[in-house]
N, CA and C atoms of all chains as a GROMACS GRO file, in nm:
protein
  612
    1MET      N    1   5.449   4.918  -6.919
    1MET     CA    2   5.343   4.862  -6.889
    1MET      C    3   5.236   4.762  -6.982
    2SER      N    4   5.182   4.677  -6.952
    2SER     CA    5   5.131   4.586  -7.050
    2SER      C    6   4.971   4.600  -7.018
    3PHE      N    7   4.925   4.730  -7.061
    3PHE     CA    8   4.751   4.750  -7.008
    3PHE      C    9   4.662   4.641  -7.109
    4ASP      N   10   4.584   4.545  -7.080
    4ASP     CA   11   4.488   4.477  -7.129
    4ASP      C   12   4.405   4.558  -7.236
    5ALA      N   13   4.325   4.471  -7.316
    5ALA     CA   14   4.243   4.513  -7.446
    5ALA      C   15   4.165   4.656  -7.414
    6HIS      N   16   4.118   4.660  -7.257
    6HIS     CA   17   4.048   4.790  -7.215
    6HIS      C   18   4.180   4.873  -7.162
    7GLY      N   19   4.280   4.881  -7.206
    7GLY     CA   20   4.368   4.952  -7.135
    7GLY      C   21   4.400   4.971  -6.980
    8LEU      N   22   4.354   4.862  -6.929
    8LEU     CA   23   4.364   4.825  -6.771
    8LEU      C   24   4.479   4.741  -6.736
    9VAL      N   25   4.506   4.756  -6.588
    9VAL     CA   26   4.596   4.658  -6.529
    9VAL      C   27   4.525   4.643  -6.400
   10PRO      N   28   4.533   4.493  -6.338
   10PRO     CA   29   4.460   4.500  -6.188
   10PRO      C   30   4.598   4.589  -6.078
   11VAL      N   31   4.534   4.656  -5.981
   11VAL     CA   32   4.622   4.725  -5.897
   11VAL      C   33   4.553   4.652  -5.753
   12VAL      N   34   4.625   4.618  -5.693
   12VAL     CA   35   4.664   4.554  -5.552
   12VAL      C   36   4.709   4.673  -5.466
   13VAL      N   37   4.609   4.694  -5.378
   13VAL     CA   38   4.654   4.819  -5.273
   13VAL      C   39   4.737   4.746  -5.119
   14GLN      N   40   4.855   4.776  -5.066
   14GLN     CA   41   4.849   4.690  -4.986
   14GLN      C   42   4.934   4.794  -4.860
   15GLN      N   43   4.885   4.811  -4.747
   15GLN     CA   44   4.917   4.894  -4.618
   15GLN      C   45   5.077   4.848  -4.583
   16GLU      N   46   5.175   4.977  -4.615
   16GLU     CA   47   5.303   4.956  -4.546
   16GLU      C   48   5.326   4.885  -4.420
   17GLY      N   49   5.410   4.836  -4.411
   17GLY     CA   50   5.426   4.781  -4.246
   17GLY      C   51   5.364   4.646  -4.223
   18SER      N   52   5.224   4.682  -4.209
   18SER     CA   53   5.171   4.535  -4.203
   18SER      C   54   5.146   4.424  -4.322
   19GLY      N   55   5.167   4.490  -4.427
   19GLY     CA   56   5.134   4.409  -4.560
   19GLY      C   57   4.984   4.332  -4.574
   20GLU      N   58   4.912   4.416  -4.526
   20GLU     CA   59   4.774   4.389  -4.515
   20GLU      C   60   4.718   4.444  -4.659
   21VAL      N   61   4.635   4.358  -4.750
   21VAL     CA   62   4.580   4.367  -4.877
   21VAL      C   63   4.477   4.458  -4.882
   22LEU      N   64   4.438   4.583  -4.893
   22LEU     CA   65   4.327   4.638  -4.852
   22LEU      C   66   4.240   4.656  -4.932
   23MET      N   67   4.266   4.648  -5.095
   23MET     CA   68   4.203   4.649  -5.204
   23MET      C   69   4.282   4.612  -5.301
   24VAL      N   70   4.153   4.576  -5.447
   24VAL     CA   71   4.202   4.554  -5.555
   24VAL      C   72   4.142   4.630  -5.640
   25ALA      N   73   4.202   4.720  -5.729
   25ALA     CA   74   4.105   4.801  -5.822
   25ALA      C   75   4.189   4.808  -5.969
   26TRP      N   76   4.173   4.859  -6.046
   26TRP     CA   77   4.206   4.895  -6.170
   26TRP      C   78   4.253   5.037  -6.221
   27ALA      N   79   4.358   5.021  -6.281
   27ALA     CA   80   4.439   5.131  -6.368
   27ALA      C   81   4.454   5.177  -6.507
   28ASN      N   82   4.426   5.275  -6.547
   28ASN     CA   83   4.499   5.288  -6.647
   28ASN      C   84   4.594   5.367  -6.683
   29ARG      N   85   4.662   5.415  -6.806
   29ARG     CA   86   4.792   5.482  -6.798
   29ARG      C   87   4.775   5.604  -6.733
   30GLU      N   88   4.666   5.694  -6.754
   30GLU     CA   89   4.648   5.840  -6.704
   30GLU      C   90   4.638   5.811  -6.548
   31ALA      N   91   4.570   5.679  -6.474
   31ALA     CA   92   4.572   5.677  -6.330
   31ALA      C   93   4.688   5.640  -6.289
   32LEU      N   94   4.830   5.567  -6.378
   32LEU     CA   95   4.929   5.557  -6.315
   32LEU      C   96   5.018   5.669  -6.312
   33ASP      N   97   4.971   5.743  -6.429
   33ASP     CA   98   5.088   5.873  -6.397
   33ASP      C   99   5.028   5.963  -6.292
   34LEU      N  100   4.892   5.996  -6.262
   34LEU     CA  101   4.862   6.045  -6.138
   34LEU      C  102   4.921   6.020  -6.021
   35THR      N  103   4.928   5.857  -6.031
   35THR     CA  104   4.940   5.840  -5.927
   35THR      C  105   5.117   5.853  -5.884
   36LEU      N  106   5.173   5.865  -5.970
   36LEU     CA  107   5.328   5.860  -5.973
   36LEU      C  108   5.346   6.037  -5.922
   37LYS      N  109   5.268   6.107  -5.976
   37LYS     CA  110   5.286   6.244  -5.975
   37LYS      C  111   5.217   6.288  -5.811
   38THR      N  112   5.087   6.237  -5.800
   38THR     CA  113   5.058   6.295  -5.688
   38THR      C  114   5.064   6.231  -5.565
   39ARG      N  115   5.117   6.124  -5.569
   39ARG     CA  116   5.161   6.046  -5.498
   39ARG      C  117   5.046   6.009  -5.370
   40THR      N  118   4.940   6.008  -5.422
   40THR     CA  119   4.786   5.931  -5.397
   40THR      C  120   4.738   5.847  -5.465
   41SER      N  121   4.659   5.760  -5.434
   41SER     CA  122   4.617   5.652  -5.542
   41SER      C  123   4.518   5.704  -5.622
   42TRP      N  124   4.529   5.631  -5.778
   42TRP     CA  125   4.449   5.703  -5.869
   42TRP      C  126   4.404   5.550  -5.927
   43PHE      N  127   4.278   5.531  -5.992
   43PHE     CA  128   4.233   5.428  -6.046
   43PHE      C  129   4.140   5.465  -6.135
   44TRP      N  130   4.101   5.377  -6.260
   44TRP     CA  131   3.997   5.363  -6.359
   44TRP      C  132   3.885   5.313  -6.306
   45SER      N  133   3.767   5.361  -6.275
   45SER     CA  134   3.641   5.292  -6.212
   45SER      C  135   3.574   5.270  -6.380
   46ARG      N  136   3.542   5.114  -6.345
   46ARG     CA  137   3.521   5.031  -6.484
   46ARG      C  138   3.342   5.084  -6.459
   47SER      N  139   3.286   5.088  -6.372
   47SER     CA  140   3.158   5.114  -6.339
   47SER      C  141   3.124   5.245  -6.345
   48ARG      N  142   3.193   5.334  -6.323
   48ARG     CA  143   3.140   5.464  -6.351
   48ARG      C  144   3.237   5.506  -6.464
   49LYS      N  145   3.311   5.451  -6.517
   49LYS     CA  146   3.402   5.484  -6.598
   49LYS      C  147   3.465   5.641  -6.626
   50GLU      N  148   3.517   5.663  -6.502
   50GLU     CA  149   3.612   5.772  -6.495
   50GLU      C  150   3.703   5.731  -6.388
   51LEU      N  151   3.812   5.816  -6.411
   51LEU     CA  152   3.946   5.825  -6.294
   51LEU      C  153   3.872   5.885  -6.154
   52TRP      N  154   3.909   5.784  -6.053
   52TRP     CA  155   3.905   5.833  -5.932
   52TRP      C  156   4.029   5.822  -5.821
   53ASN      N  157   4.024   5.943  -5.721
   53ASN     CA  158   4.132   5.933  -5.670
   53ASN      C  159   4.078   5.935  -5.542
   54LYS      N  160   4.135   5.774  -5.470
   54LYS     CA  161   4.062   5.736  -5.337
   54LYS      C  162   4.099   5.770  -5.268
   55GLY      N  163   3.962   5.876  -5.190
   55GLY     CA  164   3.986   5.915  -5.071
   55GLY      C  165   3.963   6.070  -5.039
   56ALA      N  166   3.952   6.106  -5.233
   56ALA     CA  167   3.965   6.226  -5.219
   56ALA      C  168   3.810   6.327  -5.095
   57THR      N  169   3.707   6.268  -5.147
   57THR     CA  170   3.604   6.339  -5.118
   57THR      C  171   3.566   6.321  -4.915
   58SER      N  172   3.634   6.225  -4.872
   58SER     CA  173   3.655   6.229  -4.755
   58SER      C  174   3.782   6.302  -4.682
   59GLY      N  175   3.869   6.310  -4.766
   59GLY     CA  176   4.020   6.352  -4.733
   59GLY      C  177   4.094   6.226  -4.638
   60ASN      N  178   4.049   6.119  -4.671
   60ASN     CA  179   4.129   5.985  -4.630
   60ASN      C  180   4.233   5.945  -4.764
   61MET      N  181   4.293   6.007  -4.822
   61MET     CA  182   4.362   5.990  -4.932
   61MET      C  183   4.503   5.895  -4.884
   62GLN      N  184   4.473   5.768  -5.009
   62GLN     CA  185   4.606   5.674  -4.968
   62GLN      C  186   4.733   5.739  -4.974
   63GLN      N  187   4.822   5.766  -4.891
   63GLN     CA  188   4.930   5.811  -4.906
   63GLN      C  189   5.062   5.710  -4.998
   64MET      N  190   5.141   5.732  -5.131
   64MET     CA  191   5.174   5.665  -5.207
   64MET      C  192   5.319   5.656  -5.148
   65ARG      N  193   5.371   5.502  -5.100
   65ARG     CA  194   5.495   5.496  -5.050
   65ARG      C  195   5.563   5.432  -5.158
   66ARG      N  196   5.527   5.335  -5.230
   66ARG     CA  197   5.640   5.259  -5.343
   66ARG      C  198   5.533   5.204  -5.453
   67VAL      N  199   5.523   5.202  -5.561
   67VAL     CA  200   5.459   5.146  -5.692
   67VAL      C  201   5.570   5.014  -5.713
   68LEU      N  202   5.479   4.902  -5.736
   68LEU     CA  203   5.554   4.783  -5.769
   68LEU      C  204   5.492   4.743  -5.917
   69VAL      N  205   5.591   4.666  -6.020
   69VAL     CA  206   5.527   4.620  -6.114
   69VAL      C  207   5.588   4.459  -6.115
   70ASP      N  208   5.476   4.403  -6.164
   70ASP     CA  209   5.527   4.251  -6.175
   70ASP      C  210   5.572   4.222  -6.306
   71CYS      N  211   5.669   4.102  -6.317
   71CYS     CA  212   5.765   4.053  -6.417
   71CYS      C  213   5.712   4.043  -6.553
   72ASP      N  214   5.564   4.024  -6.540
   72ASP     CA  215   5.486   4.024  -6.701
   72ASP      C  216   5.459   4.188  -6.729
   73ALA      N  217   5.493   4.280  -6.623
   73ALA     CA  218   5.444   4.406  -6.620
   73ALA      C  219   5.298   4.458  -6.675
   74ASP      N  220   5.200   4.349  -6.624
   74ASP     CA  221   5.092   4.352  -6.596
   74ASP      C  222   4.985   4.366  -6.521
   75THR      N  223   5.068   4.390  -6.373
   75THR     CA  224   5.008   4.405  -6.248
   75THR      C  225   5.074   4.485  -6.178
   76LEU      N  226   4.973   4.564  -6.106
   76LEU     CA  227   5.054   4.671  -6.017
   76LEU      C  228   5.073   4.687  -5.862
   77VAL      N  229   5.134   4.683  -5.772
   77VAL     CA  230   5.100   4.719  -5.644
   77VAL      C  231   5.140   4.862  -5.604
   78TYR      N  232   5.059   4.900  -5.533
   78TYR     CA  233   5.055   5.028  -5.515
   78TYR      C  234   5.081   5.021  -5.331
   79VAL      N  235   5.174   5.021  -5.243
   79VAL     CA  236   5.203   5.011  -5.125
   79VAL      C  237   5.198   5.152  -5.032
   80VAL      N  238   5.097   5.162  -4.984
   80VAL     CA  239   5.043   5.279  -4.915
   80VAL      C  240   5.025   5.304  -4.780
   81ASP      N  241   5.027   5.423  -4.690
   81ASP     CA  242   4.984   5.443  -4.596
   81ASP      C  243   4.856   5.477  -4.589
   82SER      N  244   4.737   5.418  -4.551
   82SER     CA  245   4.597   5.405  -4.578
   82SER      C  246   4.516   5.472  -4.430
   83PRO      N  247   4.488   5.621  -4.399
   83PRO     CA  248   4.468   5.640  -4.281
   83PRO      C  249   4.330   5.602  -4.247
   84GLY      N  250   4.255   5.578  -4.353
   84GLY     CA  251   4.129   5.546  -4.323
   84GLY      C  252   4.080   5.407  -4.379
   85PRO      N  253   3.966   5.359  -4.354
   85PRO     CA  254   3.926   5.265  -4.423
   85PRO      C  255   3.909   5.246  -4.585
   86ALA      N  256   3.950   5.160  -4.598
   86ALA     CA  257   3.953   5.114  -4.785
   86ALA      C  258   3.842   5.079  -4.838
   87CYS      N  259   3.774   5.003  -4.735
   87CYS     CA  260   3.663   4.943  -4.825
   87CYS      C  261   3.516   5.044  -4.782
   88HIS      N  262   3.438   5.025  -4.873
   88HIS     CA  263   3.302   5.123  -4.864
   88HIS      C  264   3.205   5.072  -4.769
   89THR      N  265   3.262   4.964  -4.737
   89THR     CA  266   3.145   4.914  -4.593
   89THR      C  267   3.208   4.946  -4.458
   90GLY      N  268   3.317   5.025  -4.460
   90GLY     CA  269   3.381   5.086  -4.348
   90GLY      C  270   3.479   4.993  -4.281
   91HIS      N  271   3.501   4.872  -4.325
   91HIS     CA  272   3.595   4.785  -4.272
   91HIS      C  273   3.739   4.823  -4.327
   92ARG      N  274   3.847   4.858  -4.263
   92ARG     CA  275   3.979   4.869  -4.329
   92ARG      C  276   3.988   4.809  -4.431
   93SER      N  277   3.993   4.658  -4.472
   93SER     CA  278   4.031   4.615  -4.576
   93SER      C  279   3.886   4.574  -4.652
   94CYS      N  280   3.888   4.559  -4.798
   94CYS     CA  281   3.762   4.506  -4.850
   94CYS      C  282   3.766   4.320  -4.831
   95PHE      N  283   3.878   4.284  -4.779
   95PHE     CA  284   3.880   4.132  -4.777
   95PHE      C  285   3.861   4.101  -4.632
   96PHE      N  286   3.748   4.130  -4.578
   96PHE     CA  287   3.704   4.092  -4.448
   96PHE      C  288   3.639   3.944  -4.425
   97ARG      N  289   3.610   3.899  -4.555
   97ARG     CA  290   3.557   3.723  -4.524
   97ARG      C  291   3.630   3.634  -4.557
   98GLU      N  292   3.619   3.545  -4.533
   98GLU     CA  293   3.690   3.436  -4.524
   98GLU      C  294   3.605   3.354  -4.631
   99VAL      N  295   3.673   3.259  -4.736
   99VAL     CA  296   3.584   3.113  -4.790
   99VAL      C  297   3.626   3.016  -4.693
  100PRO      N  298   3.569   2.953  -4.641
  100PRO     CA  299   3.594   2.830  -4.586
  100PRO      C  300   3.697   2.730  -4.654
  101LEU      N  301   3.793   2.662  -4.639
  101LEU     CA  302   3.852   2.543  -4.691
  101LEU      C  303   3.772   2.439  -4.679
  102ALA      N  304   3.768   2.327  -4.773
  102ALA     CA  305   3.677   2.220  -4.790
  102ALA      C  306   3.726   2.097  -4.704
  103MET      N  307   3.047   3.418  -5.533
  103MET     CA  308   3.157   3.486  -5.620
  103MET      C  309   3.090   3.541  -5.749
  104SER      N  310   3.154   3.652  -5.804
  104SER     CA  311   3.090   3.727  -5.900
  104SER      C  312   3.203   3.712  -6.005
  105PHE      N  313   3.224   3.592  -6.106
  105PHE     CA  314   3.305   3.606  -6.182
  105PHE      C  315   3.264   3.714  -6.327
  106ASP      N  316   3.376   3.760  -6.406
  106ASP     CA  317   3.376   3.854  -6.485
  106ASP      C  318   3.342   3.754  -6.623
  107ALA      N  319   3.290   3.840  -6.746
  107ALA     CA  320   3.245   3.787  -6.853
  107ALA      C  321   3.316   3.639  -6.910
  108HIS      N  322   3.449   3.611  -6.847
  108HIS     CA  323   3.522   3.543  -6.883
  108HIS      C  324   3.526   3.416  -6.774
  109GLY      N  325   3.448   3.439  -6.712
  109GLY     CA  326   3.452   3.329  -6.601
  109GLY      C  327   3.563   3.335  -6.481
  110LEU      N  328   3.596   3.454  -6.464
  110LEU     CA  329   3.725   3.477  -6.387
  110LEU      C  330   3.742   3.554  -6.315
  111VAL      N  331   3.817   3.575  -6.158
  111VAL     CA  332   3.841   3.668  -6.095
  111VAL      C  333   4.010   3.639  -6.051
  112PRO      N  334   4.031   3.793  -6.030
  112PRO     CA  335   4.158   3.788  -6.003
  112PRO      C  336   4.223   3.747  -5.907
  113VAL      N  337   4.296   3.684  -5.865
  113VAL     CA  338   4.348   3.623  -5.736
  113VAL      C  339   4.492   3.682  -5.684
  114VAL      N  340   4.518   3.751  -5.570
  114VAL     CA  341   4.634   3.818  -5.485
  114VAL      C  342   4.702   3.677  -5.443
  115VAL      N  343   4.834   3.622  -5.424
  115VAL     CA  344   4.843   3.539  -5.385
  115VAL      C  345   4.952   3.636  -5.265
  116GLN      N  346   4.908   3.575  -5.138
  116GLN     CA  347   5.003   3.662  -5.020
  116GLN      C  348   5.067   3.537  -4.948
  117GLN      N  349   5.182   3.563  -4.913
  117GLN     CA  350   5.276   3.464  -4.816
  117GLN      C  351   5.191   3.538  -4.669
  118GLU      N  352   5.163   3.381  -4.601
  118GLU     CA  353   5.111   3.393  -4.461
  118GLU      C  354   5.224   3.479  -4.380
  119GLY      N  355   5.217   3.565  -4.300
  119GLY     CA  356   5.343   3.595  -4.214
  119GLY      C  357   5.369   3.703  -4.218
  120SER      N  358   5.447   3.743  -4.333
  120SER     CA  359   5.512   3.849  -4.390
  120SER      C  360   5.440   3.934  -4.447
  121GLY      N  361   5.333   3.882  -4.530
  121GLY     CA  362   5.221   3.968  -4.610
  121GLY      C  363   5.276   3.985  -4.713
  122GLU      N  364   5.400   3.950  -4.775
  122GLU     CA  365   5.437   3.960  -4.903
  122GLU      C  366   5.365   3.920  -5.024
  123VAL      N  367   5.342   4.042  -5.127
  123VAL     CA  368   5.236   3.977  -5.279
  123VAL      C  369   5.303   3.920  -5.326
  124LEU      N  370   5.300   3.788  -5.338
  124LEU     CA  371   5.382   3.680  -5.434
  124LEU      C  372   5.357   3.707  -5.553
  125MET      N  373   5.252   3.706  -5.581
  125MET     CA  374   5.179   3.713  -5.765
  125MET      C  375   5.033   3.715  -5.740
  126VAL      N  376   4.999   3.812  -5.902
  126VAL     CA  377   4.852   3.790  -5.893
  126VAL      C  378   4.798   3.701  -6.035
  127ALA      N  379   4.743   3.606  -6.043
  127ALA     CA  380   4.691   3.525  -6.155
  127ALA      C  381   4.529   3.553  -6.117
  128TRP      N  382   4.458   3.451  -6.191
  128TRP     CA  383   4.343   3.420  -6.257
  128TRP      C  384   4.238   3.291  -6.202
  129ALA      N  385   4.161   3.296  -6.149
  129ALA     CA  386   4.089   3.172  -6.101
  129ALA      C  387   3.910   3.156  -6.174
  130ASN      N  388   3.889   3.069  -6.221
  130ASN     CA  389   3.753   3.018  -6.255
  130ASN      C  390   3.726   2.986  -6.128
  131ARG      N  391   3.592   2.928  -6.139
  131ARG     CA  392   3.495   2.842  -6.043
  131ARG      C  393   3.575   2.712  -6.006
  132GLU      N  394   3.636   2.650  -6.109
  132GLU     CA  395   3.639   2.526  -6.112
  132GLU      C  396   3.805   2.527  -5.986
  133ALA      N  397   3.900   2.648  -6.044
  133ALA     CA  398   4.015   2.660  -5.997
  133ALA      C  399   3.990   2.681  -5.833
  134LEU      N  400   3.902   2.787  -5.771
  134LEU     CA  401   3.840   2.848  -5.668
  134LEU      C  402   3.774   2.673  -5.600
  135ASP      N  403   3.719   2.586  -5.660
  135ASP     CA  404   3.671   2.482  -5.593
  135ASP      C  405   3.806   2.382  -5.549
  136LEU      N  406   3.890   2.359  -5.669
  136LEU     CA  407   4.018   2.269  -5.634
  136LEU      C  408   4.107   2.309  -5.534
  137THR      N  409   4.128   2.439  -5.528
  137THR     CA  410   4.192   2.530  -5.451
  137THR      C  411   4.153   2.486  -5.286
  138LEU      N  412   4.013   2.514  -5.248
  138LEU     CA  413   3.952   2.478  -5.139
  138LEU      C  414   3.997   2.339  -5.078
  139LYS      N  415   3.942   2.230  -5.196
  139LYS     CA  416   3.969   2.101  -5.162
  139LYS      C  417   4.104   2.044  -5.144
  140THR      N  418   4.183   2.084  -5.214
  140THR     CA  419   4.331   2.038  -5.217
  140THR      C  420   4.432   2.124  -5.185
  141ARG      N  421   4.385   2.252  -5.072
  141ARG     CA  422   4.432   2.330  -4.965
  141ARG      C  423   4.583   2.376  -5.073
  142THR      N  424   4.598   2.367  -5.198
  142THR     CA  425   4.687   2.428  -5.247
  142THR      C  426   4.628   2.496  -5.369
  143SER      N  427   4.728   2.611  -5.421
  143SER     CA  428   4.673   2.702  -5.492
  143SER      C  429   4.686   2.657  -5.662
  144TRP      N  430   4.545   2.686  -5.716
  144TRP     CA  431   4.515   2.661  -5.835
  144TRP      C  432   4.445   2.783  -5.908
  145PHE      N  433   4.470   2.768  -6.045
  145PHE     CA  434   4.441   2.918  -6.135
  145PHE      C  435   4.398   2.881  -6.212
  146TRP      N  436   4.349   2.967  -6.335
  146TRP     CA  437   4.351   2.970  -6.459
  146TRP      C  438   4.435   3.029  -6.575
  147SER      N  439   4.489   2.921  -6.665
  147SER     CA  440   4.580   3.014  -6.725
  147SER      C  441   4.486   3.059  -6.829
  148ARG      N  442   4.498   3.208  -6.862
  148ARG     CA  443   4.457   3.256  -6.962
  148ARG      C  444   4.548   3.275  -7.105
  149SER      N  445   4.672   3.225  -7.110
  149SER     CA  446   4.726   3.219  -7.195
  149SER      C  447   4.753   3.049  -7.245
  150ARG      N  448   4.745   2.970  -7.161
  150ARG     CA  449   4.718   2.852  -7.195
  150ARG      C  450   4.605   2.787  -7.202
  151LYS      N  451   4.522   2.834  -7.178
  151LYS     CA  452   4.381   2.786  -7.169
  151LYS      C  453   4.354   2.685  -7.056
  152GLU      N  454   4.411   2.670  -6.961
  152GLU     CA  455   4.370   2.531  -6.881
  152GLU      C  456   4.431   2.570  -6.757
  153LEU      N  457   4.383   2.488  -6.678
  153LEU     CA  458   4.403   2.475  -6.516
  153LEU      C  459   4.534   2.471  -6.496
  154TRP      N  460   4.593   2.519  -6.388
  154TRP     CA  461   4.715   2.503  -6.355
  154TRP      C  462   4.734   2.496  -6.173
  155ASN      N  463   4.815   2.395  -6.103
  155ASN     CA  464   4.806   2.416  -5.996
  155ASN      C  465   4.980   2.461  -5.965
  156LYS      N  466   4.987   2.545  -5.916
  156LYS     CA  467   5.124   2.595  -5.911
  156LYS      C  468   5.187   2.540  -5.843
  157GLY      N  469   5.348   2.526  -5.877
  157GLY     CA  470   5.461   2.417  -5.827
  157GLY      C  471   5.432   2.298  -5.828
  158ALA      N  472   5.316   2.246  -5.881
  158ALA     CA  473   5.323   2.100  -5.920
  158ALA      C  474   5.397   2.069  -5.987
  159THR      N  475   5.496   2.097  -6.080
  159THR     CA  476   5.587   2.033  -6.167
  159THR      C  477   5.696   2.004  -6.066
  160SER      N  478   5.704   2.120  -6.018
  160SER     CA  479   5.853   2.168  -5.890
  160SER      C  480   5.850   2.104  -5.784
  161GLY      N  481   5.681   2.039  -5.748
  161GLY     CA  482   5.699   2.024  -5.594
  161GLY      C  483   5.699   2.136  -5.499
  162ASN      N  484   5.690   2.224  -5.542
  162ASN     CA  485   5.716   2.344  -5.460
  162ASN      C  486   5.569   2.429  -5.425
  163MET      N  487   5.470   2.323  -5.434
  163MET     CA  488   5.310   2.385  -5.414
  163MET      C  489   5.300   2.492  -5.307
  164GLN      N  490   5.229   2.579  -5.347
  164GLN     CA  491   5.157   2.667  -5.219
  164GLN      C  492   5.036   2.610  -5.145
  165GLN      N  493   5.080   2.614  -5.005
  165GLN     CA  494   4.986   2.548  -4.894
  165GLN      C  495   4.886   2.653  -4.858
  166MET      N  496   4.769   2.616  -4.871
  166MET     CA  497   4.663   2.736  -4.841
  166MET      C  498   4.659   2.731  -4.712
  167ARG      N  499   4.668   2.858  -4.672
  167ARG     CA  500   4.633   2.894  -4.556
  167ARG      C  501   4.476   2.943  -4.506
  168ARG      N  502   4.429   3.064  -4.611
  168ARG     CA  503   4.293   3.108  -4.594
  168ARG      C  504   4.264   3.159  -4.737
  169VAL      N  505   4.154   3.149  -4.781
  169VAL     CA  506   4.100   3.215  -4.893
  169VAL      C  507   4.028   3.323  -4.842
  170LEU      N  508   4.014   3.456  -4.892
  170LEU     CA  509   3.962   3.578  -4.848
  170LEU      C  510   3.907   3.612  -4.968
  171VAL      N  511   3.798   3.699  -4.951
  171VAL     CA  512   3.676   3.776  -5.090
  171VAL      C  513   3.644   3.902  -5.071
  172ASP      N  514   3.676   3.952  -5.166
  172ASP     CA  515   3.646   4.087  -5.074
  172ASP      C  516   3.522   4.110  -5.096
  173CYS      N  517   3.465   4.259  -5.084
  173CYS     CA  518   3.314   4.330  -5.035
  173CYS      C  519   3.235   4.294  -5.170
  174ASP      N  520   3.283   4.309  -5.277
  174ASP     CA  521   3.204   4.286  -5.434
  174ASP      C  522   3.196   4.134  -5.460
  175ALA      N  523   3.271   4.023  -5.355
  175ALA     CA  524   3.304   3.905  -5.418
  175ALA      C  525   3.371   3.903  -5.546
  176ASP      N  526   3.432   3.981  -5.605
  176ASP     CA  527   3.538   3.962  -5.740
  176ASP      C  528   3.659   3.967  -5.761
  177THR      N  529   3.693   3.936  -5.655
  177THR     CA  530   3.830   3.954  -5.626
  177THR      C  531   3.857   3.836  -5.522
  178LEU      N  532   3.987   3.745  -5.499
  178LEU     CA  533   3.982   3.656  -5.361
  178LEU      C  534   4.161   3.701  -5.373
  179VAL      N  535   4.204   3.641  -5.236
  179VAL     CA  536   4.329   3.627  -5.189
  179VAL      C  537   4.345   3.489  -5.125
  180TYR      N  538   4.444   3.459  -5.185
  180TYR     CA  539   4.501   3.324  -5.117
  180TYR      C  540   4.623   3.346  -5.030
  181VAL      N  541   4.584   3.334  -4.914
  181VAL     CA  542   4.716   3.356  -4.817
  181VAL      C  543   4.761   3.201  -4.796
  182VAL      N  544   4.922   3.194  -4.843
  182VAL     CA  545   4.976   3.065  -4.880
  182VAL      C  546   5.112   3.077  -4.776
  183ASP      N  547   5.168   2.939  -4.776
  183ASP     CA  548   5.298   2.958  -4.737
  183ASP      C  549   5.370   2.880  -4.883
  184SER      N  550   5.471   2.932  -4.932
  184SER     CA  551   5.501   2.938  -5.042
  184SER      C  552   5.654   2.916  -5.027
  185PRO      N  553   5.661   2.763  -5.036
  185PRO     CA  554   5.790   2.725  -5.012
  185PRO      C  555   5.912   2.737  -5.086
  186GLY      N  556   5.908   2.802  -5.228
  186GLY     CA  557   5.981   2.834  -5.340
  186GLY      C  558   5.934   2.945  -5.368
  187PRO      N  559   6.026   2.967  -5.483
  187PRO     CA  560   5.986   3.138  -5.571
  187PRO      C  561   5.875   3.099  -5.639
  188ALA      N  562   5.795   3.226  -5.624
  188ALA     CA  563   5.648   3.263  -5.662
  188ALA      C  564   5.681   3.302  -5.818
  189CYS      N  565   5.807   3.336  -5.892
  189CYS     CA  566   5.780   3.411  -5.978
  189CYS      C  567   5.860   3.298  -6.073
  190HIS      N  568   5.871   3.308  -6.204
  190HIS     CA  569   5.959   3.256  -6.306
  190HIS      C  570   6.068   3.304  -6.349
  191THR      N  571   6.077   3.376  -6.291
  191THR     CA  572   6.242   3.466  -6.312
  191THR      C  573   6.336   3.398  -6.233
  192GLY      N  574   6.289   3.333  -6.102
  192GLY     CA  575   6.355   3.295  -5.984
  192GLY      C  576   6.322   3.372  -5.859
  193HIS      N  577   6.249   3.481  -5.879
  193HIS     CA  578   6.240   3.588  -5.735
  193HIS      C  579   6.150   3.543  -5.687
  194ARG      N  580   6.155   3.536  -5.546
  194ARG     CA  581   6.026   3.493  -5.432
  194ARG      C  582   5.937   3.555  -5.502
  195SER      N  583   5.922   3.674  -5.537
  195SER     CA  584   5.778   3.763  -5.555
  195SER      C  585   5.778   3.802  -5.699
  196CYS      N  586   5.710   3.815  -5.764
  196CYS     CA  587   5.661   3.870  -5.891
  196CYS      C  588   5.720   3.996  -5.910
  197PHE      N  589   5.678   4.082  -5.810
  197PHE     CA  590   5.695   4.185  -5.773
  197PHE      C  591   5.818   4.268  -5.750
  198PHE      N  592   5.899   4.214  -5.823
  198PHE     CA  593   6.049   4.253  -5.754
  198PHE      C  594   6.083   4.385  -5.830
  199ARG      N  595   6.016   4.462  -5.927
  199ARG     CA  596   6.033   4.583  -5.988
  199ARG      C  597   5.963   4.709  -5.902
  200GLU      N  598   6.033   4.805  -5.915
  200GLU     CA  599   5.975   4.917  -5.878
  200GLU      C  600   5.952   5.045  -5.946
  201VAL      N  601   5.834   5.110  -5.974
  201VAL     CA  602   5.820   5.240  -6.038
  201VAL      C  603   5.843   5.317  -5.994
  202PRO      N  604   5.955   5.366  -6.008
  202PRO     CA  605   6.008   5.565  -5.968
  202PRO      C  606   5.861   5.644  -5.928
  203LEU      N  607   5.844   5.690  -5.822
  203LEU     CA  608   5.746   5.816  -5.830
  203LEU      C  609   5.798   5.940  -5.900
  204ALA      N  610   5.724   6.023  -5.909
  204ALA     CA  611   5.772   6.119  -5.994
  204ALA      C  612   5.814   6.252  -5.930
   0.00000   0.00000   0.00000
């Protein structure tokens, strides 16, 4: 993996089957290792400066199906089964808003 | 939009219909504006430090269907119809490799 100057890579979280993009967050090496080992999604919170296991508090942890890496090895896709909403607003996906084309 | 310290946001490019994640790149405000206006995908190349219109050389430009923005307004999804491969390797998606779960 090719982590950036902060030791991070962006992670796209995608629902298995539907292909819906649920959220984008960041991972460092430890978050990736924990994701592969626990088969649930781990990230690095840039604001809180700590590891977080998505859904650990609510019990709605994202079940890891596959982890994909891109050609440059600087971005990941977590293909998951997400039992609950991914967004803190309660929406299933964080991408619930559209920017109108001109 | 909430651009980062470099004036950028990550962009997930997703194939309409199949939901396949094709690539992840970066956009600044100008790239986003050009994307909305031309209905093809524009990015900011961090390595070349220039705007690029994906597929403009090959003619395989990604046709913009929808632009989505996340809850924090710091990440975009370009939902496109991609006539050609998105990856410089010739693969349809840049995410053609899998990291094995532990």
